[in-house]
N, C-alpha and C positions, 0 to 999 in steps of 0.2 A: 344478800350483800353483793354489791358490785365489786368486781376486781379492778383495781387500778392498773391501767396499762403503763408500762415503763415509758418514760419520756425519752424521745429520740433526740440525741444531741448530734448536730451536724458540725463537721469541722469547717472552719472558715475557708472560703475559696481564696487561694493565693494567686490565681491567675495563670498558673502553669498549664500548658497543653501537653498531654501525653502523646496524642496522635491527632492530627488534623483530619476531620471528617468532611471537609468541604469538597463537594463534587464527587463523592465516592459511593453514592447510592447505587446498589446493585452491581458493584464491581468486585471481582475477586482479586486477591493479591497478584495472581499471575497476569490478569488482564491489565492491571495498573503497571506492572513491570514492563509488559509488552508495549503499552502506550508510551512509557518513558523512553524505551529503546527506539521506538519509531520517531519520536520527537527529536531525539538526539541525532539520529541518522538522516533526518529530513534534509532535502536539498533546498537551498535558498535560491529562488529564481526572481530576477528583477522583472519589473513591469514590461520592459521591452522584450525580454526573452519569453515571457508568458504570452504576450500578443503574437509573437512569431510562432510559437508552438500551436496556438489556436488557429492561426492562418494556415499553417501547414496541414493541420487536421482537416480543415475545410477543403483545402485543395485535394487531399487524398480521398476523403469520404463524400465530397460534394457530387462528383460525377456518378458515384455508385448510388447515392440517394436519388439523383435525377433519373437514372436508368430504372430503378425500382418504381418510382412514381409514374413514369411513362408506361412501363409494362402493366402496372395496375390499372391505369386509365384505359389503356388499349383493351385489356381484358374486360373491363366494365362496359366499354362501348360495344364489344363483340357480344357480350351476354345480353345487353339491352337490345341489339339488333336481332338476335336470335329469338328473344321472347316477345317481340312485337310483331 
């Protein structure tokens, strides 16, 4: 004789959301709270201010980058001359 399984009765979906899971994959509650705090304390910067900050960064780090590139090139030339 086969045993009849009890029929499962589902309650009708009323459309309520207990907790939205949108974009929460792999996040802990602490990480979500920290993200919300960071968004709340974020500084709003205009386009003009952002461009000024980028220009200032290039003015500060540009010469350092050029010095490093020149030193590397000089070292490469010296190594080339010594090996030939």
